[in-house]
C-alpha positions, 0 to 999 in steps of 0.5 A: 480492465483491472487496476492498481491502487496505492494504499499508504499511510503518511505523516503530515510532512510526507513520510511513510516511516519515521527515522530508524523505520518507526511505524508506530504513529498511524492512528487506526480508529474505528472509521479508518479501520472499517474503510481499510478492511473494505478496501482490502476485501475489494482487492483480488491480490495484495502487492508488496515491495520487499521491505514492506513484505518483510514487515507484513510477513513478520507480523500478520501470520501471528498477529493475534500473539502480538496484539489485541487491537480490534483492527489487527484481529479483523485484518489478520485472517484477511491477510493470511488468506489473500493472494499476495505478490511480492516484487523483489530481485532478491527474494526467491520464494515467500509463504502465505499464498504469495508469488514473487515477481523478480523480473518482467515486473511491468509486463506481469503487472500489466498482464494482470491488470488486463485480465481484470485483477484489482491489486492493492499496493501496500505502502512501499516508496521504492515500488510505488515510485517504480510503478508510478514512473511506468504509469501502472498506478491507477489510484492513490489513496494517501492517508495523512496522519496528524504527526510530523516525523521530521525525517524518514522514508518519503512516500516516493523514494526515487525522483519523479517526473511531474504528474498531474492528478485529479482529486477523486475524494477527500474525507476525514476518518475518526476526526483525525486522519485525512484521505486524499484519493487521486487518480492520474489526470491523463491516465495511459491508454 
C-alpha cells in the first residue's frame, strides 16, 4: 500500500504563509535541506493544490535564473523530472510532467495509494484539509520555523473534525527548525 505524506513549513503561530502571501521566512539550513531532498527523492509523485502549484511552477522550472542558494540548485532538477499531480477544478493542463485531477479526487488518489504510489503533498491548506477530512493523509511532516507571522493562511483552512495523531518523530534541524512527524492514531482500514 502506498501513502500520502503532507510536507509543510509553518510558523510557530500555525501559518503556512504570512499576510499577503509572504513565504520568505522558512529557514532552509543544510540539515533541513538534506532531509527535504531525501524526502522528495523517496516520493514517486509530487502532489499539489492549485495555489501551491502556481507558486512552484512559477519558480522551479527556471530556479537557477532566480537563485544561487545550494538547496534551490539541488532541488530544481529533482522538481523538473519528478512526476507531479495537481488537484484543481479550474486548471485544465499543466507542464513539467504533470497530470491534473479535477474530479473524482478521492477515488483517483485512493487508487494510486492502492497501487503502491508514494505521494508527497507540498503545503497547501485547502487540499491538506480536504485530504485529511477524507482520511487520505498517512503522515504529516510539519516543519515549525522560529517565526511568528501574526496572520496569513493557516495549515488547515477548512474546519476540521477532531483527529487523534501519534507522534512518530520530533527532530531539530540546524538548531532552529523543529520537525513534528505524526500519523493518524486510528488510520482508516
